[in-house]
C-alpha positions as a Markdown table, in Angstrom:
| # | Residue | x | y | z |
|---|---|---|---|---|
| 1 | Met | 95.8 | 87.2 | 85.0 |
| 2 | His | 98.2 | 88.8 | 82.5 |
| 3 | Tyr | 95.2 | 90.0 | 80.5 |
| 4 | Leu | 94.2 | 92.1 | 83.4 |
| 5 | Ser | 97.4 | 94.1 | 82.8 |
| 6 | Leu | 96.3 | 94.7 | 79.2 |
| 7 | Phe | 93.0 | 96.1 | 80.5 |
| 8 | Thr | 94.8 | 98.2 | 83.1 |
| 9 | Thr | 97.1 | 99.6 | 80.3 |
| 10 | Leu | 94.2 | 100.7 | 78.2 |
| 11 | Ile | 92.4 | 102.4 | 81.1 |
| 12 | Thr | 95.6 | 104.1 | 82.2 |
| 13 | Phe | 96.3 | 105.6 | 78.8 |
| 14 | Ala | 92.7 | 106.7 | 78.5 |
| 15 | Phe | 93.2 | 108.4 | 81.9 |
| 16 | Cys | 96.4 | 110.0 | 80.7 |
| 17 | Ile | 94.6 | 111.4 | 77.6 |
| 18 | Ala | 91.9 | 112.9 | 79.9 |
| 19 | Val | 94.5 | 114.5 | 82.1 |
| 20 | Met | 96.5 | 115.9 | 79.2 |
| 21 | Ala | 93.4 | 117.2 | 77.6 |
| 22 | Arg | 92.6 | 119.1 | 80.7 |
| 23 | Tyr | 96.3 | 120.4 | 80.8 |
| 24 | Thr | 95.9 | 121.6 | 77.3 |
| 25 | His | 92.7 | 123.4 | 78.1 |
| 26 | Arg | 93.6 | 124.8 | 81.6 |
| 27 | Gly | 97.3 | 124.5 | 82.1 |
| 28 | Gly | 98.8 | 123.6 | 85.5 |
| 29 | Leu | 102.1 | 121.9 | 86.1 |
| 30 | His | 100.5 | 119.4 | 88.4 |
| 31 | Leu | 98.5 | 118.0 | 85.5 |
| 32 | Leu | 101.7 | 117.6 | 83.4 |
| 33 | Phe | 103.3 | 115.6 | 86.2 |
| 34 | Trp | 100.2 | 113.5 | 86.7 |
| 35 | Gly | 100.1 | 112.8 | 82.9 |
| 36 | Phe | 103.8 | 111.7 | 82.9 |
| 37 | Gly | 103.2 | 109.6 | 85.9 |
| 38 | Leu | 100.3 | 107.9 | 84.1 |
| 39 | Val | 102.5 | 107.2 | 81.1 |
| 40 | Leu | 104.9 | 105.5 | 83.5 |
| 41 | Tyr | 102.1 | 103.5 | 85.0 |
| 42 | Gly | 100.9 | 102.4 | 81.6 |
| 43 | Leu | 104.4 | 101.4 | 80.5 |
| 44 | Gly | 104.8 | 99.4 | 83.6 |
| 45 | Thr | 101.6 | 97.4 | 83.0 |
| 46 | Leu | 102.2 | 97.2 | 79.2 |
| 47 | Thr | 105.6 | 95.5 | 79.9 |
| 48 | Glu | 103.8 | 93.2 | 82.3 |
| 49 | Val | 101.7 | 92.1 | 79.3 |
| 50 | Trp | 104.8 | 91.6 | 77.2 |
| 51 | Leu | 106.5 | 89.6 | 79.9 |
| 52 | Gly | 103.4 | 87.5 | 80.2 |
| 53 | Phe | 104.2 | 86.0 | 76.7 |
| 54 | Thr | 108.0 | 86.0 | 76.5 |
| 55 | Phe | 111.1 | 87.3 | 78.3 |
| 56 | Asn | 112.8 | 90.4 | 77.1 |
| 57 | Glu | 115.6 | 92.2 | 78.9 |
| 58 | Tyr | 114.5 | 95.7 | 78.0 |
| 59 | Ala | 110.9 | 94.9 | 78.8 |
| 60 | Leu | 111.9 | 93.7 | 82.3 |
| 61 | Lys | 114.0 | 96.9 | 82.9 |
| 62 | Ile | 111.3 | 99.2 | 81.7 |
| 63 | Trp | 108.8 | 97.3 | 83.9 |
| 64 | Tyr | 111.1 | 97.7 | 86.9 |
| 65 | Leu | 112.0 | 101.4 | 86.2 |
| 66 | Cys | 108.5 | 102.5 | 85.6 |
| 67 | Gly | 106.4 | 100.2 | 87.7 |
| 68 | Ala | 108.6 | 99.6 | 90.7 |
| 69 | Met | 110.5 | 102.9 | 90.9 |
| 70 | Leu | 109.1 | 106.0 | 89.3 |
| 71 | Thr | 105.3 | 105.9 | 88.8 |
| 72 | Ala | 104.3 | 106.7 | 92.4 |
| 73 | Ala | 106.9 | 109.4 | 92.8 |
| 74 | Trp | 105.8 | 111.3 | 89.6 |
| 75 | Leu | 102.1 | 111.0 | 90.4 |
| 76 | Gly | 102.9 | 112.3 | 93.9 |
| 77 | Gln | 104.9 | 115.1 | 92.5 |
| 78 | Gly | 101.9 | 116.2 | 90.6 |
| 79 | Thr | 100.1 | 116.6 | 94.0 |
| 80 | Ile | 103.1 | 118.5 | 95.3 |
| 81 | Asn | 102.8 | 121.0 | 92.5 |
| 82 | Leu | 99.1 | 121.4 | 93.2 |
| 83 | Leu | 99.3 | 121.8 | 96.9 |
| 84 | Val | 102.6 | 123.5 | 97.7 |
| 85 | Arg | 102.2 | 127.2 | 97.5 |
| 86 | Lys | 105.6 | 128.4 | 98.7 |
| 87 | Ala | 107.4 | 130.0 | 95.8 |
| 88 | Gly | 110.2 | 127.9 | 94.5 |
| 89 | Leu | 109.8 | 125.0 | 96.8 |
| 90 | Ala | 107.9 | 122.8 | 94.4 |
| 91 | Arg | 110.4 | 123.6 | 91.7 |
| 92 | Ile | 113.2 | 122.4 | 93.9 |
| 93 | Phe | 111.4 | 119.1 | 94.5 |
| 94 | Asn | 110.8 | 118.9 | 90.7 |
| 95 | Ile | 114.5 | 119.2 | 89.9 |
| 96 | Ile | 115.5 | 116.7 | 92.6 |
| 97 | Leu | 113.0 | 114.2 | 91.3 |
| 98 | Ala | 114.2 | 114.7 | 87.7 |
| 99 | Val | 117.8 | 114.1 | 88.8 |
| 100 | Val | 116.9 | 111.0 | 90.9 |
| 101 | Ser | 114.9 | 109.6 | 88.0 |
| 102 | Ala | 117.9 | 110.0 | 85.6 |
| 103 | Val | 120.1 | 108.2 | 88.1 |
| 104 | Ala | 117.5 | 105.5 | 88.4 |
| 105 | Phe | 117.4 | 105.1 | 84.6 |
| 106 | Leu | 121.1 | 104.7 | 84.4 |
| 107 | Leu | 121.2 | 102.2 | 87.3 |
| 108 | Val | 118.5 | 100.0 | 85.9 |
| 109 | Phe | 119.6 | 100.0 | 82.3 |
| 110 | Ser | 123.2 | 99.3 | 83.2 |
| 111 | Ala | 122.2 | 96.4 | 85.5 |
| 112 | Ala | 123.6 | 93.0 | 84.6 |
| 113 | Ile | 121.3 | 90.2 | 83.6 |
| 114 | Asn | 121.8 | 86.7 | 84.7 |
| 115 | Pro | 121.5 | 84.6 | 81.5 |
| 116 | Glu | 120.7 | 81.4 | 83.2 |
| 117 | Ala | 117.9 | 82.9 | 85.3 |
| 118 | Ala | 116.6 | 84.8 | 82.2 |
| 119 | Ala | 116.5 | 81.5 | 80.2 |
| 120 | Ala | 114.5 | 79.9 | 83.0 |
| 121 | Phe | 112.0 | 82.8 | 83.0 |
| 122 | Asp | 108.4 | 81.6 | 83.3 |
| 123 | Pro | 105.9 | 83.9 | 81.4 |
| 124 | Ser | 103.0 | 82.4 | 83.3 |
| 125 | Ala | 104.4 | 83.7 | 86.6 |
| 126 | Pro | 104.5 | 87.4 | 87.5 |
| 127 | Ala | 107.8 | 89.2 | 86.8 |
| 128 | Ser | 107.6 | 90.5 | 90.3 |
| 129 | Thr | 108.3 | 87.0 | 91.6 |
| 130 | Gln | 111.3 | 86.4 | 89.3 |
| 131 | Tyr | 113.2 | 89.6 | 88.6 |
| 132 | Lys | 115.5 | 89.4 | 91.6 |
| 133 | Glu | 117.1 | 86.3 | 90.2 |
| 134 | Ile | 117.4 | 87.8 | 86.7 |
| 135 | Met | 118.4 | 91.5 | 87.2 |
| 136 | Ser | 121.2 | 92.5 | 89.5 |
| 137 | Arg | 120.4 | 95.4 | 91.8 |
| 138 | Asn | 123.0 | 97.3 | 93.9 |
| 139 | Gly | 122.4 | 98.9 | 97.2 |
| 140 | Leu | 121.7 | 102.3 | 95.6 |
| 141 | Thr | 119.0 | 100.9 | 93.3 |
| 142 | Ile | 117.3 | 99.2 | 96.2 |
| 143 | Leu | 117.5 | 102.3 | 98.3 |
| 144 | Leu | 116.1 | 104.5 | 95.6 |
| 145 | Thr | 113.2 | 102.1 | 94.9 |
| 146 | Ile | 112.2 | 102.2 | 98.6 |
| 147 | Leu | 112.5 | 106.0 | 98.9 |
| 148 | Leu | 110.7 | 106.8 | 95.7 |
| 149 | Asn | 107.8 | 104.6 | 96.6 |
| 150 | Ile | 107.5 | 106.0 | 100.1 |
| 151 | Tyr | 107.7 | 109.5 | 98.8 |
| 152 | Gly | 105.2 | 108.9 | 96.0 |
| 153 | Thr | 102.7 | 107.1 | 98.3 |
| 154 | Leu | 102.9 | 109.7 | 101.0 |
| 155 | Thr | 102.5 | 112.7 | 98.6 |
| 156 | Leu | 99.8 | 111.2 | 96.4 |
| 157 | Val | 97.7 | 109.5 | 99.0 |
| 158 | Gly | 98.5 | 111.9 | 101.8 |
| 159 | Gly | 97.8 | 114.9 | 99.5 |
| 160 | Ala | 94.5 | 113.5 | 98.4 |
| 161 | Ile | 93.5 | 112.8 | 102.0 |
| 162 | Tyr | 94.5 | 116.3 | 103.0 |
| 163 | Ser | 92.5 | 117.9 | 100.2 |
| 164 | Ala | 89.5 | 115.7 | 101.1 |
| 165 | Tyr | 89.8 | 116.9 | 104.7 |
| 166 | Leu | 89.8 | 120.6 | 103.6 |
| 167 | Phe | 86.7 | 120.2 | 101.5 |
| 168 | Trp | 85.0 | 118.2 | 104.4 |
| 169 | Arg | 85.9 | 120.9 | 107.0 |
| 170 | Lys | 84.6 | 123.7 | 104.8 |
| 171 | Arg | 81.5 | 121.8 | 103.8 |
| 172 | Val | 82.0 | 122.7 | 100.1 |
| 173 | Leu | 82.5 | 121.0 | 96.8 |
| 174 | Ala | 81.2 | 117.5 | 97.8 |
| 175 | Asn | 82.3 | 116.2 | 94.4 |
| 176 | Arg | 86.0 | 117.1 | 95.1 |
| 177 | Leu | 85.7 | 115.6 | 98.6 |
| 178 | Leu | 84.5 | 112.3 | 97.1 |
| 179 | Gly | 87.0 | 112.5 | 94.2 |
| 180 | Asn | 90.0 | 112.9 | 96.5 |
| 181 | Ile | 88.8 | 110.0 | 98.7 |
| 182 | Leu | 88.7 | 107.8 | 95.5 |
| 183 | Ile | 92.1 | 109.1 | 94.4 |
| 184 | Ala | 93.6 | 108.3 | 97.8 |
| 185 | Ala | 92.1 | 104.8 | 97.8 |
| 186 | Gly | 93.3 | 104.2 | 94.2 |
| 187 | Gly | 96.8 | 105.4 | 95.0 |
| 188 | Leu | 97.1 | 103.1 | 98.0 |
| 189 | Leu | 96.1 | 99.9 | 96.2 |
| 190 | Pro | 99.1 | 99.6 | 93.8 |
| 191 | Ala | 101.4 | 100.6 | 96.7 |
| 192 | Met | 100.2 | 97.4 | 98.4 |
| 193 | Gly | 101.3 | 95.2 | 95.4 |
| 194 | Gly | 104.6 | 94.3 | 97.0 |
| 195 | Thr | 102.8 | 93.2 | 100.1 |
| 196 | Phe | 100.5 | 91.0 | 98.1 |
| 197 | Val | 103.4 | 89.3 | 96.4 |
| 198 | Ala | 105.3 | 88.8 | 99.6 |
| 199 | Ala | 102.2 | 87.2 | 101.1 |
| 200 | Gly | 101.9 | 84.8 | 98.1 |
| 201 | Met | 98.8 | 86.5 | 96.7 |
| 202 | Val | 100.4 | 87.3 | 93.3 |
| 203 | Asp | 97.0 | 87.5 | 91.5 |
| 204 | Met | 96.1 | 90.4 | 93.8 |
| 205 | Leu | 99.0 | 92.4 | 92.3 |
| 206 | Tyr | 97.2 | 92.6 | 88.9 |
| 207 | Ile | 93.8 | 93.3 | 90.6 |
| 208 | Ser | 95.3 | 96.1 | 92.7 |
| 209 | Glu | 96.8 | 97.7 | 89.7 |
| 210 | Leu | 93.5 | 97.6 | 87.8 |
| 211 | Ala | 91.4 | 98.7 | 90.7 |
| 212 | Gly | 93.8 | 101.4 | 91.6 |
| 213 | Val | 93.8 | 103.1 | 88.2 |
| 214 | Ile | 90.0 | 102.8 | 87.9 |
| 215 | Leu | 89.5 | 104.4 | 91.3 |
| 216 | Met | 91.9 | 107.2 | 90.5 |
| 217 | Phe | 90.3 | 107.8 | 87.1 |
| 218 | Ile | 86.8 | 108.0 | 88.6 |
| 219 | Gly | 88.1 | 110.2 | 91.4 |
| 220 | Phe | 89.8 | 112.6 | 88.9 |
| 221 | Leu | 86.6 | 112.8 | 86.8 |
| 222 | Gln | 84.5 | 113.4 | 89.9 |
| 223 | Ala | 86.9 | 116.0 | 91.3 |
| 224 | Thr | 87.0 | 118.0 | 88.1 |
| 225 | Ala | 83.3 | 117.6 | 87.1 |
| 226 | Ser | 82.3 | 121.1 | 88.0 |
| 227 | Asn | 85.4 | 122.8 | 86.7 |
| 228 | Asn | 85.5 | 122.0 | 83.0 |
């Protein structure tokens, strides 16, 4: 199943290129945040590939920082910059997210590694089932992980659903309606990854990551089809 992560990584970076090409052409801070969020998504799945062959302390920490902590929040922040119209409010949230992300970086990369657990790392098993024994996490790290994921899921999925509702209510731009529905569905799938792991369905983690980015990519292309 680790090869699914490689496929996910390739699609994610192709998605990122499409988003950044649109940013270069049209501008928009929301696209810049989405692009950075996709870089984080891709780094998370790329380090899954790495850890599928051998253990590396820095690969594990990049995987945790990007995949478990920051991706959802930065993607969701893109939606905040798209939808929030009140002057200065989105900027405040941007600064807060940047500061929290810097704190998360310091916490993760200063975390101690248990050498015995690291030596027993099994590349054939997902890192998500082994990292707790390998990398120490203090209360603040765990709290930020929870809060960042809640924030990211609510803003990304909730923002997409809200946008879809507006297009449905006005009966306009059916492509954007469908695109936002797909983005909401795609954003929800990776957020369910932890639930799949907790339920013992570890293979579903990889499938949810792949299906999630595919749905979001298709949704993005659909939503922007008439506005190139």
